[in-house]
ZAPA-761746 format. One record per residue (C-alpha): x, y, z. Coordinates in steps of 0.2 Angstrom, whole numbers, padded with zeros to 4 digits, always signed. Layout:
N
XYZ ...
# end
This chain:
137
+0515-0086+0735 +0503-0073+0741 +0489-0087+0744 +0501-0095+0756 +0507-0080+0766 +0492-0068+0766 +0481-0079+0777 +0494-0079+0790 +0497-0060+0789 +0478-0058+0791 +0477-0066+0807 +0493-0058+0814 +0489-0043+0825 +0498-0027+0820 +0504-0021+0803 +0511-0033+0790 +0515-0031+0771 +0517-0043+0757 +0527-0038+0741 +0523-0048+0725 +0538-0050+0715 +0532-0060+0701 +0531-0054+0683 +0512-0054+0685 +0513-0042+0700 +0498-0033+0705 +0486-0045+0696 +0492-0059+0707 +0486-0051+0723 +0470-0041+0718 +0459-0055+0726 +0467-0049+0743 +0458-0032+0743 +0442-0041+0747 +0449-0047+0764 +0448-0030+0771 +0429-0033+0773 +0433-0049+0783 +0444-0041+0796 +0434-0036+0811 +0446-0021+0815 +0458-0017+0802 +0461-0013+0783 +0470-0020+0768 +0477-0009+0755 +0486-0012+0739 +0499+0000+0732 +0508-0006+0716 +0514-0023+0720 +0514-0021+0739 +0499-0027+0750 +0498-0019+0767 +0488-0027+0780 +0484-0019+0797 +0474-0030+0810 +0469-0021+0826 +0458-0035+0833 +0462-0044+0849 +0453-0060+0846 +0445-0069+0831 +0451-0056+0818 +0440-0063+0804 +0422-0060+0802 +0410-0068+0789 +0407-0059+0772 +0404-0061+0753 +0420-0064+0743 +0424-0070+0725 +0438-0080+0720 +0444-0076+0702 +0456-0091+0700 +0461-0107+0708 +0474-0101+0721 +0463-0086+0726 +0448-0096+0728 +0457-0109+0739 +0464-0095+0750 +0447-0086+0752 +0439-0103+0756 +0451-0104+0771 +0447-0087+0776 +0428-0091+0776 +0430-0107+0786 +0440-0097+0799 +0428-0083+0800 +0414-0084+0813 +0397-0083+0805 +0391-0087+0787 +0402-0083+0772 +0397-0083+0754 +0411-0088+0742 +0408-0085+0724 +0419-0093+0710 +0418-0111+0717 +0419-0118+0700 +0438-0115+0701 +0439-0126+0717 +0429-0140+0709 +0439-0140+0693 +0455-0141+0702 +0452-0150+0718 +0437-0161+0714 +0428-0167+0729 +0437-0154+0741 +0420-0146+0747 +0412-0163+0750 +0428-0168+0760 +0427-0153+0771 +0409-0157+0775 +0414-0174+0781 +0426-0166+0794 +0413-0154+0800 +0412-0139+0789 +0395-0133+0786 +0395-0131+0767 +0382-0131+0754 +0382-0127+0736 +0367-0118+0728 +0364-0108+0712 +0360-0090+0713 +0346-0086+0701 +0352-0068+0699 +0368-0074+0692 +0373-0086+0678 +0370-0105+0680 +0389-0108+0681 +0392-0096+0696 +0389-0106+0712 +0389-0101+0731 +0397-0109+0745 +0390-0105+0762 +0400-0109+0777 +0395-0108+0794 +0408-0111+0807 +0396-0109+0821 +0389-0126+0817 +0406-0135+0819 
# end
């Protein structure tokens, strides 16, 4: 459920917390630590199975950055963050999205998302980048 609620908590001004109660606990929300770098003013902390989010931004709380999805749900949530951030974000781990959601990236392009997929020569051929530029929309 973290992938559903954490995006909402990230754009909510003030302090929020999410507690993961599944048997997988902390492993289910590790991806959210990357989000601290996407907040213009704020922080994300993980203590045990509790995720603490402090957002101090008045407007447009998200900024662009480099993020990596480690599984299907986390990558989908990170894609939403990247699309919501002003500027160009790079999302690694896109193979999870293409495996689970097929033509999702192409469908997002058709509705105006500035997305392209490129291979990064410094990484394995399997790893892909998606760059999203919300300014083009």
